[in-house]
C-alpha positions as CSV (number, residue, x, y, z in Angstrom):
1,M,146.1,84.0,107.9
2,S,144.0,81.5,105.8
3,H,145.1,80.7,102.3
4,Y,143.1,82.4,99.5
5,E,143.4,82.4,96.0
6,R,143.8,85.8,94.2
7,L,141.2,86.0,91.4
8,Y,142.3,89.5,90.1
9,D,144.2,92.6,91.3
10,E,144.1,95.2,88.7
11,S,144.7,99.0,88.3
12,E,143.4,101.2,85.9
13,Q,142.6,104.9,85.1
14,V,138.9,105.2,85.0
15,K,136.4,107.8,84.0
16,V,133.9,108.8,86.8
17,R,130.8,110.7,86.3
18,F,128.5,112.1,89.1
19,V,125.0,112.9,88.2
20,G,122.1,114.2,90.3
21,F,118.7,114.8,89.0
22,V,115.0,115.1,90.3
23,S,112.0,113.4,88.8
24,E,108.3,113.2,89.4
25,H,109.0,110.2,91.9
26,G,112.2,111.4,93.6
27,R,115.7,112.8,93.9
28,Y,118.5,110.8,92.5
29,D,122.4,110.8,92.9
30,F,124.5,108.5,91.0
31,G,128.3,107.9,90.6
32,I,128.9,106.1,87.2
33,I,132.4,104.4,86.9
34,Y,133.4,103.6,83.5
35,T,135.8,100.8,83.3
36,K,137.1,98.0,81.2
37,M,136.8,95.5,83.9
38,F,133.6,93.5,84.0
39,F,133.1,93.2,80.3
40,G,132.9,97.1,80.0
41,K,129.8,97.3,82.2
42,P,129.7,100.6,84.1
43,L,129.6,100.4,88.0
44,V,126.6,102.4,88.9
45,I,126.3,103.7,92.6
46,C,123.5,105.3,94.2
47,M,125.0,107.7,96.4
48,Q,122.1,108.1,98.8
49,T,122.1,104.4,99.7
50,G,125.3,103.3,98.8
51,R,123.6,100.3,96.6
52,S,125.5,99.5,93.3
53,S,125.4,97.4,90.3
54,L,127.1,96.7,87.1
55,L,124.7,97.8,84.5
56,S,124.5,97.5,80.7
57,L,121.8,98.6,78.4
58,E,120.3,95.2,78.3
59,D,120.2,95.2,82.0
60,I,118.1,98.3,82.5
61,E,115.4,96.7,80.4
62,N,114.7,94.6,83.3
63,L,112.5,96.9,85.5
64,E,112.0,94.4,88.3
65,Y,115.9,94.1,88.7
66,L,116.3,98.1,88.9
67,Q,113.5,98.1,91.5
68,Q,115.2,95.5,93.6
69,V,119.0,96.6,93.2
70,Y,118.2,100.4,94.0
71,N,115.3,99.8,96.5
72,L,112.8,101.6,94.5
73,R,109.3,102.0,95.7
74,S,107.7,101.2,92.2
75,L,108.1,99.9,88.7
76,K,107.2,103.4,87.6
77,E,110.3,104.7,89.4
78,A,112.4,102.0,87.9
79,E,111.0,103.1,84.5
80,E,112.2,106.7,85.2
81,L,115.7,105.4,85.9
82,A,115.6,103.2,82.9
83,V,115.0,106.3,80.8
84,F,117.9,108.0,82.4
85,F,120.1,105.1,82.1
86,R,119.2,104.5,78.2
87,T,120.8,107.9,77.6
88,N,123.6,107.8,80.0
89,L,125.3,104.3,79.8
90,P,127.3,103.3,77.0
91,A,126.4,100.5,74.4
92,L,128.8,97.6,74.9
93,S,130.8,96.1,72.0
94,M,134.2,94.9,71.7
95,E,135.2,97.9,69.7
96,S,133.8,100.5,72.2
97,E,135.8,98.9,75.1
98,S,138.9,100.8,74.0
99,E,136.9,104.2,74.1
100,I,136.1,103.9,77.7
């Protein structure tokens, strides 16, 4: 077995939310894992494709990034997801980290 350096090995109780919805452009099924790891950014997993990303409210303003990471067909579809994420992802701050 080769030598490796462990970067982290953490366990925590987390809140997980599963959300499915339909829009004009398609159906979406997401798992959102709220964690204190990764600077408090939730891990958002598309349950249809398995694609995932750590997302903050600032990240969702980059529509090209959303389109790429979730393999969306258009920027319009990315905008629909951004609208959803704006109301369903937490604002990040040092104080809110303890509330996750």
